[in-house]
N, C-alpha and C positions, 0 to 999 in steps of 0.2 A: 864321726868326722871331728877332728880336733882343729879348732881355729887358733891361729896365733893371737895371743892377747896383746894387741897394740893399742893401748889406751893411755891416757894421761891421768894421773892421780894427783889431785890437789888436796892438801890437807889444811883444814881450817880448825884450829883448836880440837874439839872433840868429834869433829865430823869430817868424813872424807868425801870428796866430790870426784866422781869418775867421769871422764869425757871420752865418749866412743861413738861410733856410727850406729845407726839403728840396725843395720844388717848384722854387724858384729854382736850387738847386744842380743838380737834374736838368736844367733848361733850359740852364744853362751848359755842363754836360757834353755834352748832345746837340748844342749849337751847336759846341763844340770838335771833337767827333768828326765831325760833318758837314763842317766846314771841312777837316779832315785828310783825309777820304775824297775830297772833291771835288778837292783838290790832287793827291792820288795818282792819281786817275782821269785828270785832265788830263795829268799827266806820262806816263802809260802811252800815251795816245792820240798824243802827239807823237812818241814814240820809234819810229822805223822800223828802228833798228839791231837786228841779231841776232847771236848768237855762232855759233861753229862747230857746237855741238850743235843749236841752232835750225835752222841751215841743213841739217843732216843730216836733221832731221825734216821740213822743208819739201820738200826735193828727193827724199828716199827713197834717196839715194845712199850708198855706203859711204864711210868716212872716207878711204881711199886714193884712191878715184875723185874725190872732191871736192877733195882736195889736188892731184891731177894736173890737174884742170880749172882750178883757181886758178893753178897755176904756168904754164899755157899761156894764161892770160887768156881761157878759153873760157866762163867763168861770171863774172857781175859780182861783184866783191869789191874791198875796200880793205884796206890795212894800216895799223894804228895801232901804231907801234913794231914789236914782234914778233908782234902779234896780228892775226889775220884778222877783219875785220868785214864784215857783209853788210847790204844793204838788203832788208828783207822784201818790199817791193813789187817791186824789181828781180828778186829770186829767183822770186817767183810769176810774173812776166812771162816769165822765162827758162824756167821749167818749162812754162808754157802754150805757148810757141813751139817747144819740143822734144817736145811730146806729139803722138803720131800717132793719128789717129782709127782705131779698130779696125775700123770698119765701112766703111772706104773700099774700094770694089770693086777698085781697082788693087792696093792693098796685099794684100788677101785673095788675089787671083790670084797674086801673086808668092810669097806664103808657101806656098800650095798647090802651086805648081810646084816650089819648092825642096824641099818635103816629099816630093813624088812622086819627084824625082830621088834623094834620099837613100835612099828605100825601094826604089829600083830599079824604078820604075814604067815604063810603056810597053814591056813585054816581049812 
């Protein structure tokens, strides 16, 4: 909602005095805050970049493991000067591609066989 700006501006040396009604002032403030919040929201939506701390939270890896994967280029990353930056979307895709379904019957069979061998099964 755009309010017409009908106010009186009086200028005294280095300072301006604006005379308006409380309702119009409230409308102007709401409009300014709304514009600021919309701009901030649009900026956040466009940004896909994330920092090392964000990458640690997304992947659940330790700092040393993440550094090792970046040094061998096994995880998607880019360098900006001396800083590592990541794409949130690429990290999520990487995590998804490296996630093993726990209920896969072949995987369960392999894990059970290894467990039985460790415990000294088949005696």
